[in-house]
Each structure stands twice: as C-alpha cells, then as structure tokens.
C-alpha positions as CSV (number, residue, x, y, z in Angstrom):
1,M,37.0,274.9,-109.0
2,R,35.1,272.7,-106.6
3,K,35.4,268.9,-106.9
4,I,32.5,266.5,-106.5
5,S,34.2,265.2,-103.3
6,D,33.7,268.7,-101.7
7,L,30.0,268.0,-101.5
8,P,28.9,267.0,-97.9
9,F,27.1,263.8,-99.0
10,V,30.0,262.5,-101.0
11,K,32.5,260.2,-99.2
12,T,35.8,258.7,-100.2
13,N,37.9,256.0,-98.6
14,G,41.0,257.0,-100.5
15,K,40.3,254.7,-103.4
16,E,36.6,254.7,-104.1
17,L,34.2,257.7,-104.4
18,H,30.8,257.1,-102.8
19,I,28.7,259.8,-104.5
20,W,25.7,259.3,-102.2
21,A,26.6,258.7,-98.6
22,P,24.3,261.0,-96.6
23,E,24.4,261.5,-92.8
24,V,21.2,260.0,-91.4
25,T,19.9,260.7,-87.9
26,G,16.6,258.7,-88.0
27,D,14.7,261.9,-87.2
28,Y,12.4,262.4,-90.2
29,Q,12.2,266.2,-90.0
30,K,15.9,266.6,-89.5
31,D,16.8,264.2,-92.3
32,C,14.4,266.0,-94.7
33,A,16.1,269.3,-93.8
34,T,19.5,267.6,-94.4
35,G,18.2,266.5,-97.8
36,N,17.1,270.0,-98.6
37,A,20.5,271.4,-97.7
38,Y,22.2,268.8,-99.8
39,A,20.0,269.8,-102.8
40,A,21.0,273.4,-102.3
41,D,24.7,272.4,-102.2
42,L,24.3,270.3,-105.4
43,V,22.5,273.0,-107.3
44,K,25.2,275.5,-106.5
45,F,27.9,273.0,-107.5
46,M,26.1,272.3,-110.8
47,E,25.9,276.0,-111.5
48,E,29.5,276.7,-110.6
49,T,30.9,273.7,-112.6
50,G,28.4,273.6,-115.5
51,N,28.0,269.9,-114.8
52,P,24.3,269.0,-114.3
53,T,24.9,265.3,-115.3
54,V,26.2,264.6,-111.7
55,F,22.5,264.7,-110.6
56,A,21.7,261.6,-112.5
57,H,24.7,259.7,-111.0
58,I,23.6,260.7,-107.5
59,V,20.1,259.5,-108.1
60,K,21.4,256.2,-109.5
61,A,23.5,255.8,-106.3
62,M,20.5,256.2,-104.0
63,P,19.0,253.1,-102.4
64,A,15.9,251.6,-103.9
65,K,14.1,252.3,-100.6
66,T,14.5,256.0,-100.1
67,G,14.4,257.6,-96.7
68,A,13.8,261.1,-95.4
69,V,17.2,262.5,-96.6
70,E,16.4,261.3,-100.2
71,I,12.9,262.6,-100.0
72,G,14.0,266.0,-98.8
73,F,16.8,266.1,-101.5
74,L,14.6,265.1,-104.4
75,T,11.7,267.4,-103.3
76,A,14.0,270.4,-103.1
77,I,15.5,269.6,-106.6
78,A,12.0,269.3,-108.0
79,M,10.9,272.5,-106.4
80,K,13.9,274.3,-107.9
81,A,13.1,272.7,-111.3
82,V,9.6,274.2,-111.4
83,G,10.7,277.6,-110.0
84,L,9.4,277.2,-106.4
85,R,11.3,278.3,-103.4
86,Y,13.4,275.7,-101.5
87,P,12.0,274.5,-98.2
88,A,13.7,276.1,-95.2
89,A,16.6,274.0,-94.2
C-alpha cells in the first residue's frame, strides 16, 4: 500500500513530514498544471487507501496566500467533486 510520503508534494527531512511542499517554478501556467497533476495523484491515493481525510490536512498545510500550484490543485479537486473532467496537466 502506498504511503502519504509517496505523493510528489510531500517531503520529509527524516524526522518531520511536510504534507504540502510543492515544487514551484514561478511560471503560472506550469505551476497550475503541476497543481492539477498533484490533485490527480491525491485522488488516486485517496481511492487506493480509502483515506479521504488526508485532503483536509493538505489544505490546512497550505499557505494563507495561495499561488498557482494551490489554485491548480484546488480547482482540479473541485472539478472532480462535481463530476467535471480534470484540466489537461
């Protein structure tokens, strides 16, 4: 079974788990696409593990001022929630 640390946006320093540590390029379009891809990875993880509560922990770990990665991620999750197709990543 996959572990939360297997997700591409989760980082660990050996002691602490950073549940939201995305790669950010500064390019809005690329970062939105990265967020979309992260969302697809998370949905698959939640389906495989039966653990949807991880989503709330990820959102809580996001910065107050969200950037393009967070916007792409949250938009893709919302689209999935209402049955719309993910944006192309």
